[in-house]
N, C-alpha and C positions, 0 to 999 in steps of 0.2 A: 787307753779309749774309751770314755762309753760307747757302749750303739745302744741306740734307743730307735725301738723297734714301735712299728705302727699298734696300735692298741687292738685287742682280742676282745672280739663280740660277745664270745662264748667263757672269756673268764669272768668277765662281769656280771655273763648270767648264771654263773657258779657258786660268783660270791654272796649274790644276790640269798641262792633258794638254802648258803653254808649260815646268811645270817649275819655277813662280814661288808659290818656297815659300812667300814676306812673302804673297806676295796668297791662295794656297788657304787660308790657316792661320786661327788664330781673327783674327776682324773686328780692329782697333785702333782708339783712339781715333781719326775721322776726321777730325778737326782738333784744330789747336794749341791749348792750351789756357793762355791769360795770367793772372797772376796775379789781377787786377780783373775776370777774368772776360770771356764773346767771350761776342758776338749770334750766334746762328744760329739758322734756322728748322728745324724737326721735326715732322714728321707727328703727329699728333694720335694713332694706333695704336700711335705707337712708344714712350710715354711710358708710366712706373708710377709712383706711390710710396715715395717712400725709405725705407727702414728708417732711415734718418738724420733725417730730418723729423720734429720736437720735439712740430706739432701734431696730440696724438690723440684730442680731442672735437669733434665734429660734429652742427652739426642741421639734421638733413634739412630742414624747413621752409628755413632756412638756403640750403641749396643749390641747392635749386630758385627760391628768391629772386637767388639769383647766378648762375644758370642765364638766367633772362632780360633777367636785368643783360647781359651776356655777350652774346646774342642780338640787345638792344637797339643797348648801345654797340662792341663787342666788345671783346676781350681789355686793354684800361686798362695793365693791369702786367704784364711777363715774367713767366713762373716761371725759376725757379732750380733748374738740373738740374747731374749730374756724368754722366758718358757710362760705359756698361757692357762690358762683352766682348762681349756680344750682340748688339748693335749697337743698344739703343733706350737710352733716359735717366730716370734716375731723378728725378722732383722731389724737394729737397730743402724748399723754401719757394715757396709756391703751392698749395698739393693742394683748396685747396678749389674752388680754379679750375681745377684739373684734376678732380675730380668733375663740378662745373658744366657743362664743356663734354662731357663721357662723357655727363652726361645729355641734351643736345643729340643728341650722339651717336644716343644708342639712342631717342632722337623721333623721330629724320629730319629733326628741321632741320640737321642739320651732316652732311656727310661724313668719315667714320672717317679721312682722308686729307688732316684741313683742316692746312693747314702753320700752326704755333704759335712766337712767339714766343720764345724760349728766351734768359737769359745761362747761357752753358754755364761751369762750373766745378771744380777737382779736384779729386777724389777724395777730398783729405786736407782741403780745403775745406768737405766736405758739411755736416756740424753745427752751425760757428759761423756759416754762413751759413744755414741753420736757422732758429741760437738768433739769428742777430740780424737778418732781417728779421720777426719774430716779435713780439720783444723789443721797450720802445718807444712801443707804437703805442697810438693816444688814439681811439678810436671818437666818429665826429662826434655832439655834442650834439644831442639831439632839437629843439629849439627850431630847430637852425643848418638841418636837413634842412626840417621845416615850413614857415621862409619857403622857403625853394630853391621848393616843392611848390608856393608860390603867385607864384612869381616864371613856373615855366612855365606856369603857366595863367592867370596873369593877364595878365606881360607877353610871354609868350613863345606863347597862343594855343594852350596844349595843349587838351585835355580829359580829365576825370579818367579815362577810360577809356584816351588812351593813354599816360598818367603812371603808369596801375596799369598796365600792360602790358609799360612798357620800364622799371618797376622793382619786377616781380616780388613785386606785392603788389598785395590783391584792393582794385576801386575804393571799399570802404568804408571801407578804410584809408586814403587819400586823400582821403576829402570830412574823416572826424575831422581828418587832422595841417592840414588846411587851413583847418578850424573856429578850431583851434586858433593857428593863424597869422594870423586873423581876429582874436584878442584884440587890448586895448589893448595897445602897445609896451611900456608900465609892464610889467605883470605875463608878458610875455614876458623882460624882460629879471633880473626878481625870481626867473622860474624857470632862469635860466644860473645865478647868484648863488646857486641853492639853496635859497632863500626864500622860494617855495610847490610844491607837491606836484604831479603831476599829476591828483591826483582832485576839487583845486579848483579846476583850469585848466577843467577838463571841465564843470563847476557854472558857473560863469562864463560859459562860453561860450554860455549858453542865453539873453544875452544880445548884441543885435543891435548896443548905444549901446555907441561905449568908453565915452563920458560916464556910463552906468546903471554898467555893469561898475565904475566908478571907486567911482562913488557906493557901492555897495551893499555895496563891498570899506572902502572909511570909513566905511559906519554902521556898521558890527558890529567887538568890541572884537579887538582885536592876540590876546587870549587866545581866541578864540572866534568865530574865521575856521575851522571844520572845513571839509569839501565837502558833509557832510550841511546844515550853518547856513547855509551859502549857496545852495544848491541851495532851501530852506524859507523864505527872505527872499527869493527869485527868483518864485518859484511860488507866494507866499503867494494872491496873489487867482484863481490858477487852479484849474480841476477835473483832477487826472487821468481820463485816459481808464478805468483800471480801480476807477473808484467806480462808488457804484449808478446814478446818472442818470445816469454815459456810459452804463453798460452797457446800460442799459433803453434810453435814444435808438440809440444806434447811433454810430459814429466818421462812419460817409458822413453818415448822415441831417445831423447837425448841421454838415457840411459844406459839404450843398449846398445849408446856410439860409443859407450865409455867412462862419459860423463856423470864427475863425482857429487856427489850433492849433499848436506848440514840440514839435518831435521834438529827443527827448536823445539825439544823435546814438550816444553813448558807451553807451548804455544795450541791453541784450540784447533781439534784433532780435521776440522773442516776448513782452515784458515792457510790457502797458501801460502800466507805472508812468511808464514813461520818456518820454509819452503827453502833454501838458500842452493842456489844453481852456480858450482863454485868455476867453471869453465865458462868464463862470455864467448870469448874465442869463437870457442866450438860451436857454443848455442846459435850465437851471431850465422855460422858458416850454414847449420841446418836448417836455419828457418829461408837463409836467399836458397839454398838447392830447392826446398819447399817452395816458397816463393815463382823458384824458374820452371819449375813443375807448372803451377799454373800460368803461367808467359806464354809455356810451352803450346795448352791449352790453347789460349785465348788466340794464339796465333795463327792456328791450323782455320777461326774464323775468315781469316783472306784480310786482315790488319796490313798497311805497309810498315808499320816497326811497332815492335810492342818493349815495355821497358820497366823494368824492377824493381820499385825504391820499397828497403825498413821502415822508413823515415816517415813520422806521419804528421810533418808539416812538408803541407806540399807549396808553399814559400817557392820554390825553384822552378815550377810548373806553373805560376800565375799569368805567365807572358804567352800559357797555351791560348787559342781556341777551340771550338769544336763545331764541326761539321754539321752543316743541315740534317735531321729529319725528315724523312716522307710520312706521310699517315695511309696508307692502303683505307680504303671500306671496309669495312666485317663484313662477311658473309654473313648469310642468315642465321645461320647458329649460331654466331658470334654476336651479332645484334639482340639476339633471345639472353643470352647469355648473359648480357650489359645489363638489359633493361630490366631483368628480372633480381638482378644483383645490385642494382641500384635504386627497388620498388624495398628489397631485405633492407639493405642501409637505413632508407630511411625510416621502414618502420621500426630497428633498434633505436634510431638518435633517438626516433620521437620516444619511446618507452622509457630513455634513459633519463630523458629531460624530462620525460611526467614522472618519473619514480623520485628525481632530483624534489623537481617540485610540490611535489605530492604527498612522498613518503614518508614513515615517522626514521627520523633520527634513530633516535634511542629502540627501537624495533627490534631485537634479536635477531630478526634474519634483513636489515637493512642493509648490511651491509656484505651479505654473501649475493642477495638480490646486487645489488648494484655492480659487485666482482664478476655477477656470469651479464650481468647485460652488458657490461664493457668491454668484457672479453668474446660474447656476439658480437655486437658493432665494430673491433678492430680486425677478426676475422673476415666478417664481409668486407671490412674495407678492404682490406690485405688482398681478399679475393679480386674484386673490381678495379683498385690499382694495378694489377698481372694483368689482367685480362683487358683492359685502354693501352696497357704499355705494349701489349704484345702485338699493335696496329703500328706502332712508333718501327720505323728499318731506315739502318741506312744502305741506300743505294750501294751496288757494287762499285762505280766509277766515285764515290766518296768512299768506300770502304782502303779503295787501291793508295786514297793520299793519304789520309788519315790514319792515326793509329792509337794503340790505348796503353792506362797506366796501370799495373800491378804493382799494391801500397795494402800495407798495413793500417787498421787504425789504429787512435790508441786503444781503443781494448783489443786488440790482437788480431780483431776480426780482417776478412779476405775482403778489399776489394777495387773494385774493375771500373774505369775512369774510362771508355771510347768514345769513339768519334773526337778528338783531342786532334788538332792542328799546330806544329809546329810553326813559328814564326816566320819562316825558311819556306814553307807550304800553306800561307794566308794565301797568297798569290793566283795560285794554281788553283787553291780552290773555291775563292771567289770567279776564275775566271771557271769554274766546271759551275759553278751555281747561281751562273747568270741568267741563263736561261729558264733556268726553273722556279727562279724569284716569283711567289705569288705565288706559286701553284703546287698550292698543297703542305709545303714545305711546315717545318717544324718554327714556328714563333719562339724566336730566340731569345728576343725583349723580355719574354717569361719569369721570372724571378722562380729559377731553381734551387730555390734552398729550402723551399715551403713545398711538404706534404700536401698531394692532391687528393684533400678530402676536404666535405662541404662541413664539417663536423671540426669547429677550433680545438684543439687540441688542449689549450688553458685557455678560460674564462676571462673577457674583457676586463673586469673589477683585480684579479692574478696580478693579466699580460701588465697594464697599468702599473701596481706593485713596482712587479720587476724590474720593469725599464723606468722607475722613481728610480730606485737603487741604484739600477747603472750608470743612470741623468747625476746622480749624486755621486757617484766614480768619478767620472770623468770631468765635471767641474773640481773636485776634491784635485786630479794629477793637474789640470792644467794653470787653478791658481800658485801649484807648486814650479811650473815649469811656461817663464815668461818671454822664452823664447815662441815657445808653439804658439801660445797663447797669439804672440805676435802675427804668427803665420798665417794661425788661422783669422784674426782679424781684415789681415790684406787680403787673404782671401777669400771670404763673404762680397767684402769693398769689391775687391774685382770684379767678382761675377754679377756683383749690381751694377757696374759700371760700364764693361762691355757684355753686359748680357748672354754671359757663358751661365746660364741655371743650367743645372742637373737633377733627376730625381731623386729627393730625400739630401738636397744639399743644402737646404735651408735650415739648419737644425742650430744654427749662432743671426741670431734675429739682429742685426746693428742696430734698430733701432732702440735696442737695449730693451727689452721685453724679458724683465726680471723671471728664472727662476727662483725664490728664494729660499728659506728653508719650510714656512708656512708650507708654500704650496709641494714641494715635495712630501713633510708629512702627511697632509693630508690623502697622497696617495702609497706613498710607501710605510708599510707595518716596522716596527721597532725602528723607526728611523733616526730618532734623538740617537740610541745606544749603535747607531754604526758609526762606523770609522770614518765615513766621507762626511756626516754630517758633524766629527769632532776637530778634522779638520774644517770645511767650512767654518763652521761656528766660532774655530779660534782667527783665521783667516779676518771676517766678519766684524769680529773684536777688537783687533788689533787695526784696521783700518777707519774705524769709526772713534779710535781716542785717538787717531794722528789728524783726522782730518776735519781744515774749519768745520764752521755752521751751519757758513749761510754759499750760495755763490760767488760771489764777488770773493772773494776773501780765497775761495777753493782753488777760482783759476788765480789768482797773485799767489797761492804757495804753490800751485802746481810749476808757473813759471821760473820759482827759485831753488825747484827740487834737479837732482842731479837726474841721466836718464835712468839709471837703475831703478832709480824708486820709480818713475813716471812704466817702466817696462813689469814692476812687479804689480801697482795697481792694475795695470791692462791686464794684465791676468786674471788680476782678481777679478775684475769688473765683466770679461771674454768669458770668461768663468760663467760667472754667475745670468749669461744669454742665453748658455746651451741649455735646449731644451729636447731629449729625446724621449719624450717619454712617446707611447705607444699602448694602443687598445690589441691593436692585431701583430702577428709574425710580420716580419719586417724580412724582405730582401739588403742582398750588399747594401749600404748606404755610408755618407760621411759621414757617420757617428761609427764606424764602426775604421774607415781610414782618422779618422783622432782618437780614437779607444788605440789602434797598434802606435799611431806616431808617439802617443802616451806610453805605453807599453803597460796599456789597464790590462791589470787580472782580473776578474770580478772573484775569483775564489781570496784574493787580497784584503777585499771592499764586503761582501756578503760568504754568510754561510746558512746551509737550509736547515731550517727549525721549526716545530710546528707552529708558531705564529706567522713566518712568514712562507711559508709552502705547503710542509707538510701531513700538515693538519688539515692541507686548503685543496687537498687534491684526494683521490680516492685510495685506498688502502692501496689496491691493484699500481698505483700512479706510483706513491714511496717506495713499496716491494721493488717496483722495476728501477726507482733509481739508485737502494741498495744492490740492485743483482750491478747496474750497469760499473756503478764506482766500484765494487769492492770485489764481483765475482759471486759472492754468494748468495744464494736463492734463502731468502729468510720469511717464504711462504709457511714452511712448518714450524718454523721460530714463532710467529705467530696465529697459527692456529687458534680459535676460541679467545683472541683474547677482544679486545674492543677496543675502536679504534684509537680512543686519545691512547692507549696500552699499546698499541703496533705503532704507534707512532711517534710512543717512545721509543721504543724498538729502533726502529729506524734512523729516528736522529741521534742514539747512539755510536749506529753502526758507521755515521757518514760526517762522525767529529773525527774530524783533520784528514779527512777526504779529500777537500778540494772540487765536489764534484758543483757543475752548475749544467741549473735546468737549460733547456734550447735557451728563449731568449736572454739569457745573459753569455751566451757565448758567443765567441768573436767568429763571426763571419768570413774575415779576411784571409785563412789558408785557405782560400777553398775556390779553385780552377776557377780563372778568368777567360770570360771571352770574348772575341775580337772587340765589339759592342764595348764591352766594359773596359776595356783599357784603350777605346779610340779618344 
């Protein structure tokens, strides 16, 4: 092999002195070139990319990976070069390898004079050589690489870290490929044949046993073997680490008690949904034990009884009432604090409104200022609420009768409902409270589900948008349930005839004030694309085709119809009379009772998107939704993003999460008071 050294300036000088014109002139090609190319060694710093090199696109991460490979294994394939008159050599094939070696030189791992094996060609051959080497190439199939990694670790005794270092990938990448390499050989064969997708392999990798992997595969229909379906079958008896019980107990506490865990190597590192707890019974036991510890502390407050519940559904407690609290007069210090906090709250609210009204949404710091104002306002409101709440207490005689429920909410947070009255204790409570009624007792008629703040959580326009979607969903569900429609109509007529009016019970307008699609579409964003609009539009078209076109003919037609048809039409007409659109937060009313009877879950009818929610609230509110739905704080992920990009990120995280804003949530599951059920 010919060794090509750097040209010596002294030699050129001597040539000039002796009159050797050939040597003193331009540097000629230093070696003879054969048509098939000649093997030569060229210093790294005398190599450059040729204009004739046909490969123009390079991934930066691919170059770094290749640099690690060359550093560990050496250059396994020569570069193809042509000689330049200035003594340098242009690489016509092997540009990625050259860039990788230059990375090694820049990082100090290689010397700039490192000799590089090359094959020298004539200039006229440059384009053909470059095209030939870059054509007809086929990348290694991923399954082959997986098995090769497995042989290096299992057969040759290399560690994961060593393989990662030698092949320029992360240890996690090696672990993931090793995990797939250890699947049943059947699935790797299917992968090579293109009959199974990588995400399906990843789902099967949650199982260690080859026999179990194949049993799960065979147990599913050939048309229903999606990755989601496989993962669901594999983890059917496990509990996700982002479940409310797992969040409450904590993964460390669960594992400390011997609980086994499966981790999905292919899930995001911060995604608790990729961790599965295989012993839900142990998790349940740990959760109730921890909750009982909280209950023991609550019992020390003096309550007559304290019960625990891991169930997020509070329906069984709906018949319980609440004991009245009494408000004591604040001390001078407390009164001064409340006044100070109230003034701060007003100032922050005015600053926030001023920013929204006069600020420039396109300004670089608009969203940052908005977030700071929101945080300041939320902080002072929480302090004000805490200060005011501290003035309300249950007197000892009521604590002796009432009790408390210690439970977990849907996010896994502990909630303590104090002052509850069992149905059997209500008479005793009423007798004890009779003398004190009207003397500073808490107004139990006030809505308990509303935040005690002067600033609405949602704008009036957004409230009407959301509740219009809710109205449409109730209408659509009512169309499909003639029995509940009949109950609804009879209920409203009975209220009118017997004077049994209740707050919020007038959502059904017996005079039939139609709340049609045009009305709902004016308020509800993207209404025409909603599932409710599809159901209602189909029903309207069906009845429009069936009914006669004038009142007299309609009456005769109705007389001739069977009762089933009349009930179906009654359901549609009753549905179209429902109007639960509101511009303020509601307390429990008849719309909740109707939605509960119909089994309406707004997550089936509405999902958060940029146009209908996320783009119409602050970035902080959108991030709050993501955290509440997934447990993931996306603040860092959206740092530096413009609001549209941040909204799109939040929308992607909420997709399929079935998260709902407060106005669309059911209030029916909240504990009821004696007045609610009277």
